[in-house]
Residue, then its C-alpha position, 0 to 999 in steps of 0.5 A: m495886477i488886479d484880482q477882480s474877484n476881490g477888488v484888490t490891487r498891488r498897492n492896496v493889498l496890505l494898507g487899503g488905499v495906500g498900499f504896503a508895497a508892491l507885490s510880486s506874488l500873493s498867497p491864498m492867505a492874502m487873497a483868494n484865487t491866487s497861489g505862491p508865497v508872499t513876496i513884498n518889496f518895501t522899496d517905495p518910501v511912502e508905502k514903507l512909511r505908512a506901513h511903519v506908522k500903522m504898525v507902531g502908531s496910527l495913520q489917523t489923528q488919535q491917541v495910541i496906548s501901549f503897555l509893556r512888562l520889563n524884567i530888568y537885570a544887573d550886568s556887571g560884565e562877569g558871570n550871569f545877570a543878577p535879577l533886579f525887578t520888573m517895570n510896568n511901562l505905560l506909553i501914551d502917544h498922541w499921533e497927528n496925521q498932518g496930511d501929505n504923508q506927514f505924521q507927528m507923534t508926541k510920546y509920554e511914558a511912565g514906569y513903576y517898579t515891582e518885584l521881579d515877575s510880580y505886580k507888587p509895587i516896590e519902593s526900594f531894592v537891595n543892590p546885589f553887589t553891595n547888599k545895601s538898600h536904595a530907594i527906587k525912583n519911578f520912571l517918567l519921560g516926555p513929552v518926546p516929539r517924533r516926526y515921520t515923513p517919506e524922506g526920513f524920521y526925526f526923533m529927539a535924542y536917540k534915533p531908532n533905526p528901522l530894519p526891513l519889514e518882513v512877512i513871516g507866516d501870517r504876521v508882519f514884523l518890524a524891528t528897530q535898533s538904536l546903537e549910538s552915543f550922545q550928550f543927554p540934556g542936563e548932563a553936560g560933559k557926560t556921554r550916554y550910550i544906547n543899545s536898544f532893540m524893539t520888534f513890533s508884530a501884527t497879523l497880515a490880516d490887520m495890516q491888510d484891513p483898510d478900516k484899521a488905521s492902527a494895527p493891533a501890535h505885539i511889542q518886544l524890547n531888549n536894551k542895555t543901558e547904564w546904571a540909573p543914578w539912584m541904584g547906588m552902583e558907585g562907579r561899578p562897571g556894567g549896567t542894566v539889561a531889560r527884556g520887555y514884552g507887551t502890546k497896544l491897548s484899546g484903552l486904559d481900562a484894558l490894563p491888567e487888574g490893579v495896574l491903573d490904580a498903581y499908576r494913580q499912586h506911583t506915577p499919576q502924571i501919566l494920567d494927567i498929560e494935559n497938566w504935564k509940566g515941561f520936559v521930564t526924564e529919569s535924570s531930571 
C-alpha cells in the first residue's frame, strides 16, 4: 500500500528506508489523507531489530550518551522501603553499524551518589538498620560489549529480554526485562540475581523521521538487586530497589548544572574512555 501524496510505503513509514513493521492501517497522525488507528505488526526480524536499535542506541556509527537519576531504597522484606540515596548515572555507548543489519555496541557506565532527591554528592551514608556510617563506593562498569542482529541479541553477563514494541497515543514504547541468575566474574561460587526492568519511549514522529538514526528517547528503570558489598549489611536478607528516569542527551554539555564537574571529581574515568584500563565492575 502506497500513499502517493506522501511518498510513504508500508516499510518506510516509521524508520525511513527500512521500515518499522508492516502496517495494516495508518492514522492521520502518521500520514495525511488516511484514517483509522495505528496497528503495527512487529513480526519482521529486521524491522524489529532496527526499531529496537534506533530506540536504545543508533543505526549509525556514533556515540550515544544517556543520563539517569536513580532513587535507591533498602528493602529488608519487612515494612516499607527505607530511603537511602540517589545515583547520578551516566552511560556512554559506542555504536558501530557493521553492515548487513549487524550492530555492535560497547557500553561504559559510571554513577556517583548524592543525597536523596538532591544533586549534593555524598561520601558516606548511614545504614538504616545498624545506624553505622559506611564509606560509599561510586559505580563503574565497562567496557560491556553487546551485539544486535536479526537472529538475536548477544550480551555480556545478563541479557535483557525485549518485550513487544507498542504504539500508545503518539509515542512508541519498548520495554525490556531481565529475570535471571548467573555466576558473576570474580565471584567464584556466588550466584547473583538480576531483576531489572527498563522502558524506552520516543515520539512516533521521531521514529518515522528518516533523517534520525537515533531517536531521542526517555528512559525509565526499575530494579531489585543484592546489597552492595560496601553497604555493611552483614548478611541481612533483602537488597536495594532502584527507581530511575532519564533520557538520551545531545552531549555532555546537556547534563544538569554541576553534574559534569561532579563526574570529573568522583568518577573521572567515564570522561577518559580512551584510557579506561580493562574491565571494571562494582565488585572489582
